C-alpha positions in Angstrom: 18.5 -32.6 13.2 14.8 -33.1 13.3 13.5 -31.9 17.0 15.4 -28.7 16.1 13.1 -27.7 12.5 9.7 -28.5 14.3 10.6 -24.7 16.3 11.7 -22.9 13.5 8.6 -23.6 11.2 6.3 -22.3 14.0 9.6 -19.2 14.0 8.8 -19.4 9.8 5.7 -19.2 9.9 5.7 -16.4 12.2 7.9 -14.0 10.0 5.9 -15.0 7.0 2.4 -13.7 9.0 4.3 -10.8 10.2 5.5 -10.7 6.8 2.2 -10.5 5.4 1.0 -7.2 7.7 4.3 -5.0 7.1 2.7 -5.1 3.6 -0.3 -4.5 4.3 1.1 -1.6 6.6 3.1 -0.7 3.5 1.0 0.0 1.0 -0.6 3.0 1.8 2.9 4.7 2.2 4.2 2.9 -1.3 1.5 3.7 -3.7 1.2 7.9 -4.1 5.1 7.2 -5.0 4.3 4.6 -7.4 1.7 6.7 -8.6 4.1 9.6 -9.5 6.1 7.4 -11.7 3.4 8.2 -15.1 5.1 4.3 -17.1 3.2 2.4 -14.4 -0.4 4.9 -14.5 -2.5 2.4 -16.9 -1.6 -0.5 -14.9 -1.7 1.2 -10.7 -4.8 -1.0 -9.6 -3.7 -4.3 -11.0 -0.4 -3.1 -9.0 -2.6 -2.5 -6.0 -3.6 -5.3 -6.2 -0.8 -7.7 -6.7 0.4 -6.1 -3.7 -3.2 -7.0 -1.3 -2.2 -10.2 -3.2 1.3 -10.4 -1.6 -0.1 -10.2 2.3 -2.8 -12.6 1.6 -0.4 -14.9 0.5 2.0 -14.2 3.0 -0.5 -13.8 6.3 -2.3 -17.0 4.9 0.9 -19.3 4.9 2.2 -17.3 7.6 -1.4 -18.6 9.4 -0.5 -22.0 8.6 2.5 -23.1 9.5 1.7 -22.4 12.8 -2.2 -23.8 12.5 0.2 -26.9 11.4 2.4 -26.9 14.3 0.5 -26.1 16.9 -1.5 -28.7 15.8 1.5 -31.5 15.8 2.2 -30.5 19.1 -1.1 -31.1 20.6 -1.1 -34.6 19.0 2.4 -34.9 19.9 1.1 -34.8 24.1 
């Protein structure tokens, strides 16, 4: 059972990385829609910062999982 989780960790890392890239691609498309909502106009900078932080965390987490998985493969050889 544990052997099946190893490739799953690599897949999960790749998905995290791609989700982070997707957040960065999507931010410029979504922010104009959020800017139209008057309620959020005072905190637009904070909202944009939070979106970018989420993207950075997703990319960082994905890269960490990919790195640790590839390192574990090298150690097993």
